[in-house]
Backbone as ProteinMPNN parsed JSONL, in Angstrom:
{"seq_chain_A": "METIEIIGYKRANLGKKESKKLREEGNVPCVVYGGKDQIHFHAPMILFRDLVYTPGANFVNLTLKVRKRCNPSRYSISSS", "coords_chain_A": {"N_chain_A": [[-44.361, 5.928, 9.66], [-45.203, 9.047, 8.278], [-46.207, 12.226, 9.614], [-48.495, 14.635, 8.655], [-49.307, 18.03, 8.664], [-52.291, 19.779, 8.399], [-53.983, 22.743, 7.994], [-57.148, 23.934, 8.284], [-60.084, 25.864, 7.386], [-63.24, 26.622, 8.59], [-66.136, 26.326, 6.572], [-68.542, 28.688, 5.648], [-70.399, 29.082, 3.632], [-71.949, 26.829, 1.464], [-72.031, 24.722, -1.485], [-72.078, 24.493, -5.119], [-71.184, 26.817, -6.518], [-69.755, 28.224, -4.557], [-67.774, 26.332, -3.958], [-66.404, 26.227, -6.382], [-65.406, 28.821, -6.479], [-63.655, 28.752, -4.28], [-61.755, 26.891, -5.232], [-60.674, 28.319, -7.383], [-59.315, 30.236, -5.971], [-57.219, 28.809, -4.992], [-57.683, 26.949, -3.007], [-58.854, 23.925, -1.366], [-61.965, 22.494, -1.246], [-63.347, 20.688, 1.451], [-64.659, 17.825, 3.28], [-65.338, 16.341, 6.38], [-66.418, 13.286, 7.388], [-68.276, 11.541, 9.849], [-69.227, 10.64, 13.17], [-71.908, 12.602, 14.471], [-72.407, 14.84, 12.852], [-71.45, 16.33, 9.688], [-68.415, 17.934, 8.816], [-67.691, 20.779, 7.181], [-65.089, 22.277, 5.456], [-62.302, 24.282, 4.263], [-59.029, 24.184, 2.817], [-55.691, 25.327, 2.078], [-54.372, 24.43, -1.099], [-51.662, 23.746, -1.361], [-50.924, 22.545, 1.014], [-51.769, 19.933, 0.803], [-50.043, 18.674, -0.893], [-47.815, 17.078, 0.021], [-49.237, 14.961, 1.038], [-50.707, 13.856, -1.089], [-48.845, 13.324, -3.174], [-47.218, 11.042, -2.471], [-46.082, 7.725, -2.04], [-46.655, 6.105, 0.164], [-48.523, 5.451, 3.251], [-49.899, 7.942, 5.409], [-50.147, 9.854, 8.456], [-52.503, 12.332, 9.391], [-52.671, 15.44, 10.868], [-55.241, 17.422, 11.528], [-56.166, 20.689, 11.783], [-58.756, 22.743, 12.546], [-59.816, 25.956, 12.012], [-62.042, 28.072, 13.439], [-63.951, 30.895, 13.038], [-65.625, 31.963, 14.973], [-64.771, 31.045, 17.404], [-62.081, 31.114, 19.797], [-60.265, 29.085, 20.233], [-58.809, 26.626, 18.2], [-60.22, 23.668, 16.673], [-59.133, 20.295, 16.94], [-58.477, 17.456, 14.999], [-57.641, 14.105, 14.523], [-56.625, 12.282, 11.824], [-56.189, 9.302, 10.099], [-54.779, 7.928, 7.216], [-54.853, 5.092, 5.217]], "CA_chain_A": [[-45.261, 6.773, 8.915], [-44.998, 10.483, 8.424], [-47.374, 13.002, 10.024], [-48.638, 15.854, 7.864], [-50.169, 19.019, 9.319], [-53.16, 20.536, 7.505], [-54.773, 23.75, 8.696], [-58.345, 24.221, 7.511], [-60.965, 26.93, 7.856], [-64.625, 26.196, 8.461], [-66.854, 26.983, 5.482], [-69.855, 29.225, 5.996], [-71.27, 28.915, 2.472], [-71.757, 25.563, 0.767], [-72.625, 24.676, -2.807], [-71.212, 24.392, -6.288], [-70.564, 28.113, -6.828], [-68.765, 28.523, -3.518], [-66.657, 25.397, -4.124], [-65.65, 26.669, -7.559], [-64.699, 30.041, -6.08], [-62.542, 28.336, -3.423], [-60.731, 26.266, -6.082], [-60.016, 29.39, -8.139], [-58.445, 30.945, -5.03], [-56.124, 27.932, -4.587], [-58.076, 26.162, -1.848], [-59.534, 22.659, -1.619], [-63.122, 22.296, -0.38], [-63.236, 19.375, 2.089], [-65.692, 17.404, 4.221], [-64.985, 15.243, 7.276], [-67.594, 12.514, 7.759], [-68.116, 10.746, 11.058], [-69.961, 11.217, 14.282], [-73.281, 13.014, 14.168], [-72.464, 15.872, 11.817], [-70.335, 16.489, 8.761], [-67.707, 19.194, 9.014], [-67.271, 21.35, 5.904], [-63.997, 23.232, 5.626], [-61.402, 24.404, 3.114], [-57.617, 24.301, 3.181], [-54.848, 25.651, 0.923], [-53.986, 23.277, -1.911], [-50.249, 23.432, -1.168], [-50.78, 21.692, 2.192], [-52.091, 18.56, 0.429], [-49.023, 18.161, -1.809], [-47.069, 15.976, 0.638], [-50.159, 13.854, 1.271], [-51.136, 13.262, -2.359], [-47.723, 12.864, -3.989], [-46.359, 10.123, -1.737], [-46.593, 6.369, -2.262], [-47.002, 5.418, 1.404], [-49.612, 5.954, 4.083], [-49.5, 9.028, 6.3], [-51.071, 10.378, 9.444], [-52.812, 13.737, 9.153], [-53.178, 16.26, 11.965], [-56.099, 18.437, 10.932], [-56.546, 21.767, 12.691], [-59.8, 23.574, 11.956], [-59.948, 27.27, 12.638], [-63.406, 28.576, 13.353], [-63.846, 32.324, 13.333], [-66.417, 32.327, 16.141], [-64.078, 30.586, 18.598], [-60.673, 31.477, 19.926], [-59.46, 27.866, 20.208], [-59.082, 25.768, 17.049], [-60.556, 22.268, 16.927], [-58.122, 19.387, 16.396], [-58.928, 16.128, 14.654], [-56.57, 13.245, 14.038], [-57.119, 11.433, 10.747], [-55.148, 8.444, 9.535], [-55.105, 7.36, 5.913], [-54.081, 3.868, 4.995]], "C_chain_A": [[-45.012, 8.233, 9.259], [-46.304, 11.151, 8.856], [-47.371, 14.326, 9.275], [-49.642, 16.763, 8.561], [-50.965, 19.773, 8.26], [-54.0, 21.477, 8.355], [-55.934, 24.133, 7.795], [-59.184, 25.299, 8.17], [-62.403, 26.521, 7.578], [-65.328, 27.021, 7.385], [-68.218, 27.454, 5.958], [-70.852, 28.956, 4.872], [-70.924, 27.623, 1.752], [-72.374, 25.66, -0.62], [-71.584, 24.708, -3.906], [-70.479, 25.706, -6.589], [-69.472, 28.457, -5.828], [-67.547, 27.614, -3.632], [-65.779, 25.807, -5.3], [-64.821, 27.912, -7.235], [-63.486, 29.706, -5.202], [-61.407, 27.733, -4.248], [-59.968, 27.311, -6.886], [-59.04, 30.178, -7.268], [-57.295, 30.077, -4.525], [-56.405, 27.117, -3.34], [-58.765, 24.879, -2.285], [-60.739, 22.588, -0.689], [-63.121, 20.861, 0.15], [-64.433, 19.116, 2.997], [-65.127, 16.277, 5.062], [-66.29, 14.584, 7.687], [-67.293, 11.705, 9.003], [-68.816, 11.426, 12.209], [-71.36, 11.59, 13.851], [-73.36, 13.954, 12.972], [-71.265, 15.795, 10.888], [-69.713, 17.855, 9.018], [-67.186, 19.651, 7.656], [-66.199, 22.394, 6.173], [-63.23, 23.348, 4.325], [-59.99, 24.599, 3.633], [-56.822, 24.653, 1.927], [-54.35, 24.388, 0.217], [-52.547, 22.836, -1.642], [-50.041, 22.494, 0.021], [-51.058, 20.22, 1.889], [-51.011, 17.909, -0.434], [-48.274, 16.966, -1.223], [-47.949, 14.759, 0.894], [-50.489, 13.12, -0.023], [-49.977, 12.644, -3.128], [-46.732, 12.032, -3.19], [-46.928, 8.717, -1.876], [-47.093, 5.678, -0.994], [-48.213, 6.02, 2.095], [-49.069, 7.001, 5.048], [-50.566, 9.264, 7.356], [-51.28, 11.847, 9.133], [-53.301, 14.353, 10.455], [-53.935, 17.41, 11.333], [-56.495, 19.438, 12.009], [-57.564, 22.633, 11.97], [-59.903, 24.87, 12.735], [-61.359, 27.78, 12.363], [-63.374, 30.024, 13.798], [-64.621, 32.734, 14.581], [-65.722, 31.96, 17.447], [-62.648, 31.098, 18.617], [-59.781, 30.251, 19.786], [-59.793, 27.039, 18.978], [-59.442, 24.357, 17.499], [-59.495, 21.397, 16.289], [-58.746, 18.026, 16.163], [-57.73, 15.348, 14.151], [-57.165, 12.278, 13.029], [-55.965, 10.586, 10.255], [-55.639, 7.906, 8.207], [-54.245, 6.131, 5.708], [-54.344, 3.307, 3.627]], "O_chain_A": [[-44.659, 8.583, 10.385], [-47.386, 10.685, 8.498], [-46.372, 15.046, 9.263], [-50.703, 16.313, 8.994], [-50.388, 20.341, 7.333], [-54.647, 21.057, 9.315], [-55.732, 24.6, 6.674], [-59.019, 25.607, 9.35], [-62.74, 26.122, 6.464], [-65.148, 28.235, 7.292], [-68.958, 26.703, 6.594], [-72.014, 28.64, 5.129], [-69.758, 27.352, 1.464], [-73.15, 26.574, -0.897], [-70.394, 24.918, -3.671], [-69.283, 25.696, -6.882], [-68.396, 28.924, -6.203], [-66.417, 28.059, -3.429], [-64.553, 25.741, -5.22], [-63.676, 28.035, -7.669], [-62.42, 30.301, -5.359], [-60.236, 28.022, -4.001], [-58.754, 27.202, -7.053], [-58.056, 30.722, -7.768], [-56.482, 30.536, -3.724], [-55.478, 26.642, -2.684], [-59.206, 24.757, -3.428], [-60.573, 22.618, 0.53], [-62.916, 19.919, -0.616], [-65.125, 20.04, 3.425], [-64.505, 15.356, 4.532], [-67.166, 15.229, 8.263], [-66.17, 11.237, 9.187], [-68.977, 12.646, 12.22], [-71.932, 10.96, 12.961], [-74.29, 13.864, 12.171], [-70.211, 15.269, 11.245], [-70.4, 18.807, 9.389], [-66.341, 18.989, 7.053], [-66.373, 23.281, 7.008], [-63.48, 22.593, 3.385], [-59.777, 25.106, 4.734], [-57.239, 24.311, 0.821], [-53.96, 23.413, 0.859], [-52.258, 21.641, -1.697], [-49.079, 21.726, 0.035], [-50.626, 19.347, 2.642], [-51.067, 16.703, -0.679], [-48.115, 15.948, -1.896], [-47.445, 13.638, 0.96], [-50.543, 11.89, -0.043], [-50.114, 11.551, -3.677], [-45.529, 12.294, -3.23], [-48.145, 8.542, -1.832], [-47.89, 4.744, -1.086], [-48.839, 6.958, 1.602], [-47.907, 6.942, 5.45], [-51.734, 8.92, 7.172], [-50.366, 12.532, 8.673], [-54.236, 13.846, 11.075], [-53.344, 18.271, 10.681], [-57.088, 19.071, 13.023], [-57.277, 23.191, 10.911], [-60.057, 24.873, 13.956], [-61.795, 27.899, 11.218], [-62.813, 30.334, 14.848], [-64.304, 33.757, 15.189], [-66.055, 32.513, 18.496], [-62.086, 31.466, 17.585], [-58.664, 30.353, 19.278], [-60.969, 26.771, 18.733], [-59.024, 23.907, 18.566], [-59.001, 21.718, 15.208], [-59.456, 17.503, 17.021], [-56.894, 15.888, 13.426], [-58.099, 11.54, 13.343], [-54.873, 11.102, 10.019], [-56.787, 7.478, 8.088], [-53.048, 6.14, 5.995], [-53.779, 2.275, 3.264]]}, "name": "protein", "num_of_chains": 1, "seq": "METIEIIGYKRANLGKKESKKLREEGNVPCVVYGGKDQIHFHAPMILFRDLVYTPGANFVNLTLKVRKRCNPSRYSISSS"}
């Protein structure tokens, strides 16, 4: 299986208008479910190309950059 790197940025504003604005700018609004809280973030659409347009399963290394912190958070997500 191939590993794909996606770099996301935590979203401060949620809602339909903000999601539409992100899409117009070429980003994908995303949510990671699991644990106690949901994590809302956005990532550039181009980073999802290798994940979406492939017939097999892939591993995803998701790096979330939060502006308040110096160190990014890392999450490992596998899609099957």
